[in-house]
C-alpha positions, 0 to 999 in steps of 0.5 A: 513454455517448454522451448516455444515448441507450439509458438509456430503452430499457434501463429498458423514498540520497542527500538524497532519500531521506528525507521530503522532505529529509535523513532523520535516523532510520527508523521501520518501522510494520506494516501493520496497526493498526486500529480495534479496538486488538485486541492493545493491552492489555486493560481490563477492570472486574475482576480484576488490573487493576481491584485495580492500579487502585484501589492507584495511586490509594492511592499516587499522591499520595505517589509523586508518579509524573509524567511531564513534558511537553515543554513541562515546566509546567501551565496552572493552569486544569487541574483538579488533582483527577479522578475515575478512572473519568471517565478511565479508565472501563475499568480498566487493561490486563492482561496476560491480555486481550493476544495478537498480531494473526495477520499475514493475509499469505504468511509464508515461514519462510526469506524469502531462499530464497522471494526467491531462488525468486521471482527465478530463476523471473521470469528463467526462466519465459517472457514470457507468465507472468511476469506471474503470477509477480509477482502471487505476488511481490506476495503476498511483499512484502505482508508487508514493511514497504516498500510501494513494492515491492509497487506496483513488482510490481503494475506489473510484473504489469500490464506483462506483463499478457496477456489483458485481464481481467487488464490491467483488475484489474490497472490497477484496482488501481493506481489503487487503491493511490493511492485516487483515490477520494477525490480529489474532482471525479475520475471512476473512468474519468479516464485519467491518459494512460499504456497502463499504467492507462488505461481504454480500453488495457485493453480492447485484446488482446494482449501489449506489454509494451514499450508501457505506458508510452507515452502512450495514445489518451486524449489524441488521440481523446476519448472518444465522439468519432466521425468524421462522415464514418463516421457519413455512410457508415454512414447512405447506406442499407439495400440498395434493392429493385434491388440486393438479391436477398432480403428478411427478412420480419419482421411486416408489414416487408420487409429487403431484403438481399444474400443473398451478404453474409447468407451470410457472416456465419456458417455458418449463414446459408450453410448456410440461403441456399446449401444443401439448405434451403427457403430457399435457392430462396426470395426471401422468407424468413419471419423473424418468429419468430426474436427480432429487430426489423425495426430489427434485421435492417436494423442486421444486413444493413447491417454485412453491407456495410460491417462499421460499427456506430457509427451503431446506437443501443445497444439496437439494438447490444444486439439485433445481439448477441443475433442474432449468438449465436443464429445464431454470427456471430463476427465480428458478435458481436465488433464488437458486443461491441468497440462496446458496451464502447466505451460503458461509462464509467460506474456507470450503464452497467456496472450496465445492460449486465452482465447483458446481457454475461453472458447472451450472453458478451460478453467487452469488454462484461464487462470494460468494466462489470468496470472500473468496479466495480473502479475504483469500489471501495471504494465499489462493495463496499457496493453489494449490486447491485454484489457480486451478481456476486462473492460467490456461486459461482454468480456466480463459474460466470457471470463463468468462462464469460465468461472473467472469474473468476480468482484474480487478480480475487478476490484484489484484491477480498478485500484490499480487503473484508479493509481495510474489515471483517474479519468481514462476510459479503462479505470471507468469501464473497470469500475462499471464491471466492478459494479455488475460483480457487486454483491453484497453491500459493502461491495455496492457501496465501494463500487458505486462511490468510486465510480461517482468519485472517477465521474467527479473526476472527469467533470460529468456530474450528473454522472457522478451524482448518480452513482453517489446516490446508489452508493448512499442507497447501498449504505455509505453514508459519506458518499452524500459528500459527493452528491452535495458536491456534484450538485454543486458544480451542477449550480445547486449551492443550497441544495448542497448547503442543506444535504451536508446540514442534515449530514451533520443533524443526523448523525454523530459529528465527524471532522469532514462534516463540517469540512464539506459544509464550509464549502458551501458557506461564506465569510464567518460561518465558513471560518468556524465550520473549517476551525470544526472541523479542524477540532474533531479532526486535525488530520483533515488538510483542507482547513490548513490549506484554506486558511493559509491561503486566507492569510496570504489574501490578507497579506498575513504572509508569515501566518500563512506560513505558520499555518501550514507549519502546523499540519506539516509538523506531523502530516507531510504530503505534497499539496501542502508542500506545493503550498508552502513553497507556493509562498515561500516563494512570494516572501522570497525564501528561495531556499526553503521553497526549493527545499518544499519542492525537493521534498515533495518530488521524492514523495511525487516524482511526477508532481504538477505543481500550480494547478498541474501547470508545471512539472516539479523539475522545471520548478526546481530549475528556476529556483537553482539559479537563487540559491546557495549552490552546494557541492557534493561534499557541501551536500553530505554536510548539510545532510549530516547537520539537518539529520542531526537535528531532526529535520526530515523534510530538510534531509530529504531536499539534500539528499533530492538534490544530492541524487539530481548530482548523483542518480545512480548512487544506491546509497542515496537512495538507501538513506531517502528511504529512511528519511521516507519511513520516519514521515511514515510515506511507506509507498514513497519509501518503498519506490527508494528501496526498490531504485537502491536495489536497482542502482546497487552494483554489487550483489551483497548490496542488492540482497540487503535491499531486497531483505528491507522491502521483504521486511517492510512488507511483512516478510521477516524471515525472508529478509533474514534470508536475504542477509544471510546470503549477503553475510556470505558473499561479504561481511558488511555493515548494511548486512549485519544490521538489517539482521540485527533489526529483523530478529529484535522485531520478536519478544527477545530472551536473553539468548537471543538478545546477546545474538542481537548484540554480537550482530550490531557489534560485528555491525560497528566493525564493518565500515560505514558513516556517522549517520549509520554508526549513530543509529547502530549504536542507538539501538545496540543501547536499548538492547543493553537497556532491555537486558539490564546492563544500563552501564554499556548502554550509557556508554553507546549511547554517549558514544551515539552523541559524540558523532551527532546522533541526536536521538541518542538523547532519549536513550540515555535519558531512559537510562538515567531513570532507570538509575533514579535519576530522574533530574537528569533524564529531565535535563537530557530529553530537554537537549533534545528538545532543543536540538531537534527540529521535529520534537514532539517525541521529545516532549513527550518523552520528557513528560515521564521524567517530571511532576504531574503539572509539568508533565501536563505542559509538556503533553499539551505541546505534544498534542499541539504539535501532533495531535496523531501521538496517542499517549497523551490522550491516555496519560489525561484520560488515566489522570481524569480516572483516577480523579473519578471523573470517568465520562470525561476520561471517556471523552478524551479518549472518544475525542482521539478514536475520532480521527485516529482508531489505535489499538491502546486507545481503543483498549483503554476506552474498553478497560475505562467502560468496564470499570464503570459497568458499560460492558456493551461498550467495552465489548465493542471496544475490545471487537474493534481493537482486535480487528486491528491486531487479533492477537493483543493479549491484553485485549483478549482477556478483556474482550473475555472478561467484558463478554462474561459481564455482558451476558 
């Protein structure tokens, strides 16, 4: 802040669609999972779990139940007899303590109609209202698994932001989504070079959506740089005795002024100096009692002539701000506001100036201070001196007086507070402020529902019920689940049952309705509800966990593990991994248990197991003595084997062990991020990327990791710039690879495809290990296929297979298919199915190379292994349409859309509706699809056609 001059004074679908490569299968984990393992099963010391525990110990030796590890061997030094209370200090999980978490996001009963409605309003609302609608879209997308949708809407909201306040909050939120606060060596006020997040550009008033992606001024005019001539002009002198025609006397000093210039500062001065007051006749006016020093008055006099403030000390400008407010000098106040705002550069500045800004209602100064607080999140949330400006109702009112209390602000703050500590008083107070700021229905729904969720977590059940009821009154039907749960906790089980039963009868049933009702049933009725819940929405984890623990209580241990395998096979969450590890310990499968614990700690490093009573790291230490100990070289061999067999959970566990031995290895962190992306765990992947960047000791490596962070958060051009900067320092495999990868993320023409080929060939010439070179060869083969160079593509794929890059079987099968060698293609995919531990994608791809009946069989297997893969539903629906079974075809798509509102599913169902003359439904599905991707050309064409038919 200008060398801190005033501190003392103030104290007085392509190959890019996978995980940086061809995706063989897709996981879609839920957004939750954190730290307490709250719904991960109950371990209690007594009851059924304790009885079963001892029963297991009695029968373990005779039954010899064991699930072998991937390596299928044990070390000779492994202890054969282990006291059960050591590894299972909290007994076994029990069904009575299981319950699903209530999601804290907006959850419409009819998501398709909600998406369609948002799209219609975006298309029809005035430009100045778009930002608010995009924010609502953010609230809806928050509940979906794809974080990219949320971030895209956030960027659109920032693009269309009208006022400085919205620009500041949205730019800070975009920065938070990348968690740049965790990057060592970066400052919260660093600028990335584009207006959309530039801390200076956000303070510029006005609506200009076309300029947000333009380069900002920061790179051209460094912060604090001021023209010397401007200083010289300002510092000429105050008005001389000859030039002035009046004076203000302050104490013993006299400040000479030009009457006409001072009068122009405000109407009160004009009235005083030219109206009927005594001062209008006097040459000297006593100004000692007006709260301004002689230095301040001289500054005001200079401003009256020059309209400049740059030469003044900050404390003088603050005095002028007070003076301007007192005498209604709007131009002077605005200039002081702008000048002081430009000086705020860090937390110290913001803390010094925030109170002044609030006291003097200086909108831009408060915005600048607010921007620092927000860009320092989440660390600033733990500072009482910062949170005092937000948490209380009085604090919100003070912000409102200066135009900085909004639903947007408290939405941002409350989301971070909930992530940091769901049960904290800070979280409650911020959510209370959120409800006070809520004006639109969706805002009231979200604020009240989230406050209900937090109160339920705090076991304040009466308050939770109140807020859930308020959310339902605002139109959020899902909050009925919260009312039922709160009533159940208060002992009104039958009332809870009736509520959920009414929910099912009044609305089109969805999976979460049956899941919730199952909590208030017993016996067969409970299990039927759970089966229906899974049928309607196979992504719900609670039914699998409940059935697994129920099997465990019946001593059906292997069946319990198989039940968890079903959900973990396509949706990896810490709570499911914890439960499988817990049961694996009971089976004495310590290697399997350790694998799962290491994997869940990769997803959630601070995860507390066994009802939040033991940190996952402590469980690792308990299990380690009872499994084979590997050297770092052994770990590399294990990683190579598991990576090649498409065993991503096993690979994560190996990398976790390697990082325990060498925590500063940036290369391992990067490998970890690749695996996490394949598991669709985007937040965890980004965390690993940030750690890779922080631990890297080489500048060119850091640039590559920064490039991946930018690319994975939607900043492709900036990622390319980082790659080029890295290559300029040192030619490396990863720098060429990311450049090729980012360039391929577009519609490639012949020239650009050839350039990508050159880049991948350059990458292959650089040193790297087989895991990465296999990926580069696989990607290179894909580009060759796109260029119709099939022989070169086949060579790439076979070279990749020679270094055990198993996924290359899929590319080679594609080459055979394009050469009309369908049998060879089928056989190639069969090899991948046999080798890959997770092979749903392989079954799906193989279905393209066989007859209809075999294809249907393969696709049935795909849906069984991974119900989130949409191609099988689309294929079956298309077959039904060909057979003129239109209703069945639409029903097949509707079943999948019910738990995965996918763009392609919606587009196909819209086309089916249109073909049978149901243009209204076709329009609705097109609008929902365009809400997910507003630039999807095929859907836009169908939308226009369907609207014409609907007229």
